[in-house]
C-alpha positions, 0 to 999 in steps of 0.5 A: 521514466520514473513518473511513467512507471509510477503511473502504471503502478497506480493504474494497476492498483486502481484496477485491482481496488475496483476488482477486489470490490467484486471479490468478497473474501468470504466467497473467494478468499484465495483470489481476494488475498492475491488481489490484496497483495497486488494492491499493497505492493503496487500502491507502496511501490507507487508511494515510494516512487512518487516520494523519489520524484518529489525529492528530485523536484525539491532539488530543482525548486525548494518550494517542493520541500512542502510536498516532499517532507510530508510525502516522505513521512507518510510513505515511511509510515505506510511502509512501516505499517505494511511491514508490521501487518506482514510480520503479524500475519507471519507470526500467526500463520508461519513463515513457510505457509505465508511466503511459499509459492507451493500450492500445498503451502498456499492452501494451508495458508488459506485455511489458516487465514480463513479460520482467523478472520474473526480477529480473535488471535492477537496477531491477526487483530494487530495485522488488521490494525496495521492494515488500516494504518497502511490504508490511511497512510496511502490516502495521506500520500495521495493527499500530498498530490493535492498539495503538489497540484496546488503548488503547481497551479499557484505557480502557473497563475503567477506567470 
């Protein structure tokens, strides 16, 4: 069940990654920001669930320790980068506008983010840095899937 839910999250993230490529921020910033939030949330949830799955596999087969430890470390790195990115956005925009579900607050948030896309404010430059860290962390988590596939295929070739 956990594996299935993780796959759904990965699928949703993949669809939104493709979609966001057709939604440049300078043409439709509100939709772009919504897509980015879905991508970040579903990708990080996928990374956490895949780490939990690797932990369970490690309990049953110690060879998976070489998958679990790097995946855990890379997932922690990714989550920390996401939290620091969000913290810096909130430091610049303000907590109310960044987290509110009210349309007026969201419009104020959009206006503020649109102003700061030149990355002049230090908070937004740091947010961009941590966003790249998060993306690289997610790529590193995906890489552990290659390690896992290699481990599984080497086991099958031994049999």
